[in-house]
C-alpha positions as CSV (number, residue, x, y, z in Angstrom):
1,X,132.2,57.8,97.1
2,X,135.9,57.0,97.4
3,X,138.7,58.1,94.8
4,X,138.4,54.5,93.6
5,X,134.8,55.0,92.8
6,X,135.6,58.2,91.1
7,X,138.2,56.4,89.0
8,X,135.4,53.7,88.1
9,X,137.5,51.1,89.7
10,X,135.7,47.8,91.1
11,X,138.8,47.1,93.2
12,X,139.3,48.6,96.7
13,X,142.1,48.2,99.2
14,X,145.4,50.0,99.6
15,X,147.5,47.0,98.7
16,X,146.5,47.7,95.0
17,X,147.0,51.5,95.2
18,X,149.7,54.1,95.3
19,X,147.6,56.7,97.0
20,X,145.2,57.2,100.0
21,X,141.8,56.2,98.8
22,X,140.0,58.9,100.7
23,X,136.3,59.4,101.1
24,X,135.3,62.2,99.0
25,X,132.2,63.4,100.9
26,X,134.0,64.3,104.2
27,X,137.5,64.8,105.6
28,X,139.6,61.8,106.5
29,X,141.4,62.0,109.7
30,X,144.9,61.3,108.3
31,X,147.7,63.9,107.8
32,X,150.7,64.4,105.8
33,X,153.8,63.8,108.0
34,X,157.0,65.6,107.3
35,X,159.0,62.9,109.0
36,X,157.5,60.3,106.6
37,X,158.4,62.5,103.6
38,X,162.0,62.6,104.8
39,X,162.1,58.9,105.5
40,X,160.9,58.1,101.9
41,X,163.6,56.6,99.6
42,X,161.5,57.2,96.3
43,X,162.1,60.0,94.0
44,X,158.8,61.9,94.9
45,X,159.8,61.9,98.5
46,X,163.4,63.1,97.9
47,X,162.3,65.9,95.8
48,X,159.4,66.8,98.3
49,X,162.0,67.0,101.1
50,X,164.2,69.4,99.3
51,X,160.9,71.6,98.5
52,X,159.8,71.4,102.0
53,X,163.2,72.1,103.5
54,X,163.5,75.1,101.3
55,X,160.4,76.7,102.6
56,X,161.2,76.2,106.3
57,X,164.7,77.3,105.7
58,X,163.3,80.6,104.5
59,X,160.9,80.8,107.3
60,X,163.4,80.3,110.2
61,X,166.1,82.5,108.5
62,X,163.3,85.3,108.2
63,X,162.4,85.0,111.9
64,X,165.9,84.9,112.9
65,X,166.6,88.2,111.0
66,X,163.3,89.8,112.4
67,X,161.7,90.1,109.1
68,X,158.0,89.8,108.3
69,X,156.6,86.2,107.6
70,X,153.3,87.6,106.4
71,X,154.1,86.9,102.6
72,X,155.4,83.4,103.5
73,X,151.9,82.5,104.6
74,X,150.0,84.5,101.7
75,X,149.2,80.9,100.0
76,X,149.3,78.7,103.0
77,X,145.5,78.9,103.9
78,X,143.4,75.7,104.5
79,X,143.5,73.1,102.1
80,X,140.7,70.6,101.1
81,X,141.7,69.3,97.9
82,X,143.2,66.4,99.7
83,X,140.3,65.4,101.9
84,X,142.7,64.9,104.6
85,X,142.4,66.5,108.3
86,X,139.2,67.7,110.1
87,X,136.0,68.9,109.1
88,X,133.4,68.0,106.5
89,X,135.8,68.4,103.3
90,X,134.5,71.6,102.5
91,X,135.3,73.9,105.4
92,X,137.6,72.1,107.8
93,X,139.2,73.5,110.9
94,X,142.4,74.3,109.4
95,X,144.2,77.9,109.9
96,X,143.6,80.6,107.3
97,X,146.8,82.2,106.0
98,X,146.5,85.1,108.5
99,X,145.9,82.7,111.3
100,X,149.0,80.6,110.6
101,X,151.0,84.1,110.5
102,X,149.4,84.9,113.9
103,X,149.8,81.5,115.3
104,X,153.5,81.5,114.7
105,X,154.3,85.0,116.0
106,X,155.4,83.3,119.3
107,X,157.9,81.4,117.4
108,X,160.0,84.4,116.6
109,X,161.7,84.8,119.9
110,X,162.4,81.2,120.3
111,X,163.9,80.9,116.8
112,X,166.3,83.8,117.7
113,X,167.1,82.3,121.1
114,X,167.6,78.7,119.9
115,X,169.8,78.3,116.8
116,X,169.1,74.7,116.4
117,X,165.4,75.3,115.5
118,X,165.6,74.2,111.8
119,X,163.1,71.7,110.9
120,X,159.3,71.6,110.3
121,X,158.9,69.1,113.3
122,X,160.2,71.8,115.6
123,X,156.8,73.8,115.2
124,X,154.6,71.5,117.0
125,X,157.1,71.2,119.7
126,X,157.5,74.7,120.4
127,X,153.9,76.2,119.4
128,X,151.0,75.1,121.5
129,X,148.1,74.2,119.4
130,X,150.0,73.7,116.1
131,X,149.6,70.2,115.4
132,X,148.7,67.6,112.6
133,X,145.8,69.6,111.0
134,X,147.8,72.9,110.7
135,X,151.0,71.1,109.5
136,X,149.4,69.0,107.0
137,X,147.4,71.9,105.5
138,X,150.7,73.9,105.3
139,X,152.6,71.1,103.7
140,X,149.9,70.5,101.1
141,X,150.1,74.2,100.1
142,X,154.0,74.1,99.9
143,X,153.9,70.8,97.8
144,X,150.9,71.7,95.9
145,X,152.6,71.6,92.5
146,X,154.4,68.3,93.5
147,X,151.4,66.7,94.7
148,X,149.6,67.8,91.5
149,X,152.4,65.9,89.6
150,X,151.6,62.8,91.6
151,X,147.9,63.0,91.0
152,X,148.5,63.6,87.2
153,X,150.7,60.3,87.1
154,X,148.0,58.3,88.9
155,X,145.2,59.8,86.9
156,X,147.0,58.8,83.8
157,X,147.6,55.4,85.1
158,X,143.9,55.0,85.8
159,X,142.8,56.5,82.6
160,X,141.1,59.6,83.8
161,X,141.4,62.6,81.8
162,X,141.8,66.0,83.6
163,X,138.7,68.2,83.9
164,X,140.4,71.8,83.3
165,X,143.7,73.6,83.4
166,X,143.9,75.5,86.7
167,X,146.3,78.2,88.1
168,X,147.4,77.8,91.6
169,X,150.2,78.9,93.8
170,X,153.1,76.6,94.9
171,X,156.5,76.9,96.6
172,X,159.5,77.1,94.2
173,X,162.8,75.9,95.9
174,X,164.9,77.8,93.3
175,X,163.2,81.0,93.6
176,X,162.6,80.6,97.3
177,X,159.1,82.1,97.0
178,X,155.5,81.3,96.0
179,X,155.0,81.1,92.3
180,X,151.8,80.7,90.2
181,X,151.7,77.9,87.9
182,X,149.2,76.4,85.6
183,X,148.6,72.6,85.6
184,X,145.8,70.0,84.6
185,X,143.3,69.5,87.4
186,X,140.7,67.1,88.5
187,X,137.4,68.1,90.1
188,X,134.9,66.5,92.5
189,X,131.8,68.5,93.1
190,X,133.6,71.4,91.2
191,X,136.4,71.3,93.7
192,X,139.9,70.5,93.1
193,X,141.1,67.0,93.9
194,X,144.6,66.0,94.8
195,X,145.9,62.4,95.4
196,X,148.3,61.8,98.2
197,X,150.8,59.1,98.3
198,X,149.9,56.6,100.9
199,X,153.2,56.3,102.5
200,X,153.3,59.9,103.7
201,X,150.4,60.0,106.0
202,X,149.7,59.1,109.6
203,X,146.9,59.5,112.1
204,X,149.1,61.2,114.4
205,X,152.6,62.6,114.4
206,X,155.3,61.2,116.7
207,X,156.9,64.4,117.5
208,X,155.6,66.8,120.0
209,X,156.6,68.6,123.4
210,X,156.0,65.7,125.7
211,X,158.0,63.2,123.6
212,X,160.9,65.6,123.3
213,X,160.7,66.2,127.0
214,X,160.6,62.4,128.1
215,X,162.7,60.9,125.5
216,X,165.5,63.5,125.1
217,X,165.5,66.2,127.7
218,X,164.8,64.0,130.8
219,X,167.5,61.6,129.7
220,X,170.0,64.4,129.3
221,X,169.0,65.7,132.8
222,X,169.6,62.3,134.4
223,X,173.0,62.1,132.8
224,X,174.0,65.7,133.6
225,X,173.1,65.2,137.3
226,X,174.5,61.5,137.4
227,X,171.0,60.3,138.7
228,X,171.2,56.9,137.0
229,X,169.4,55.6,140.0
230,X,166.3,57.6,139.2
231,X,163.7,56.8,136.5
232,X,162.8,59.5,134.1
233,X,159.2,59.2,135.6
234,X,160.5,60.2,139.0
235,X,162.5,63.0,137.6
236,X,159.5,64.5,135.6
237,X,157.6,64.2,138.8
238,X,159.9,66.5,140.5
239,X,159.5,69.2,137.9
240,X,157.5,72.2,139.2
241,X,153.9,72.4,138.0
242,X,153.1,75.9,139.3
243,X,152.4,76.9,135.6
244,X,149.5,75.5,133.5
245,X,151.9,74.8,130.5
246,X,154.6,73.5,132.7
247,X,155.9,71.1,130.3
248,X,156.1,73.3,127.4
249,X,157.8,76.0,129.7
250,X,160.4,73.6,130.9
251,X,161.2,72.3,127.3
252,X,161.6,75.9,126.1
253,X,163.8,77.0,129.1
254,X,166.0,73.9,128.9
255,X,166.4,74.2,125.1
256,X,167.4,77.9,125.5
257,X,170.2,76.7,127.7
258,X,171.1,73.7,126.1
259,X,170.3,74.1,122.2
260,X,172.1,70.8,121.3
261,X,169.3,68.9,123.0
262,X,167.1,69.7,120.0
263,X,169.7,68.5,117.7
264,X,169.7,65.3,119.5
265,X,166.0,65.1,119.1
266,X,166.4,65.6,115.3
267,X,168.9,62.7,115.1
268,X,166.7,60.4,117.4
269,X,163.4,60.9,115.5
270,X,164.0,58.5,112.6
271,X,164.4,55.8,115.4
272,X,161.1,56.6,117.0
273,X,159.3,56.1,113.5
274,X,161.2,52.9,113.1
275,X,159.9,51.6,116.5
276,X,156.2,51.8,115.1
277,X,157.1,50.5,111.7
278,X,157.5,53.8,109.8
279,X,154.5,54.5,107.7
280,X,151.2,53.0,108.0
281,X,150.4,49.5,106.6
282,X,147.8,49.0,103.8
283,X,145.8,47.1,106.4
284,X,145.9,50.1,108.9
285,X,144.9,52.5,106.1
286,X,142.0,50.2,105.1
287,X,140.8,50.3,108.7
288,X,141.0,54.1,108.6
289,X,139.4,54.6,105.4
290,X,136.9,51.8,105.0
291,X,136.4,50.8,108.7
292,X,137.8,47.3,107.7
293,X,140.6,45.4,106.1
294,X,140.1,44.9,102.5
295,X,141.7,41.6,101.3
296,X,142.5,41.8,97.7
297,X,142.1,38.7,95.6
298,X,143.5,38.6,92.0
């Protein structure tokens, strides 16, 4: 069953929908991408960007001051309401709230040593193993109330009444903390259902340690050493590989010495997304969700 079936719609295909028409009986391997949220020009994305930035500002400031982040992850556990990510839709592989806090402990010294760490995209770059699934779950919790608002709008559009009123936690940008709110909620198999705007998801993020290394740091190294006659591939081949996570270690060491490199990366990220056309097309979403392109005929 897809959301379109849940809505009793006879029409399928993302060209006719504003949300991801996820398969409800398992997780769908798509993830909420913070860069796509930032790129969005619509009101929903602009507000989501403010909420998202508020959380990460508090997170990084807390780390810089040496404070505890435990409470910041108190309501940031695995999220199954969107049916995005890995797993079977009921007990996917996302981090628990404690798992997230434990996972990000290694970020403390880096945030303190690198003043330019300031964006959600920086975490997958500097924390091995923290990738699409963890970030997507975290963003779903941060934006829970905002995504619920989108869900309510879409459900009203398609004539589906809420099943009940539910209390849940979401990040509040004014209070700069988690707050509990009560909102209409829609259920599938007695579990909360959240609809996700189709233009904020991807199969994989375009930001990671390797991309930052090859597209920013190696370029800077070439310019710093006047090695214009050398390719970035040749420069990379000369980096010592005596450690298992050599690329990660090299990126960390370089950015500690040259923190402006990370700011360069922030500036260039939008162009990387532009190179691939930004968000996924309706045809690409159809392929991921249905396994084929759905041609809509009026």
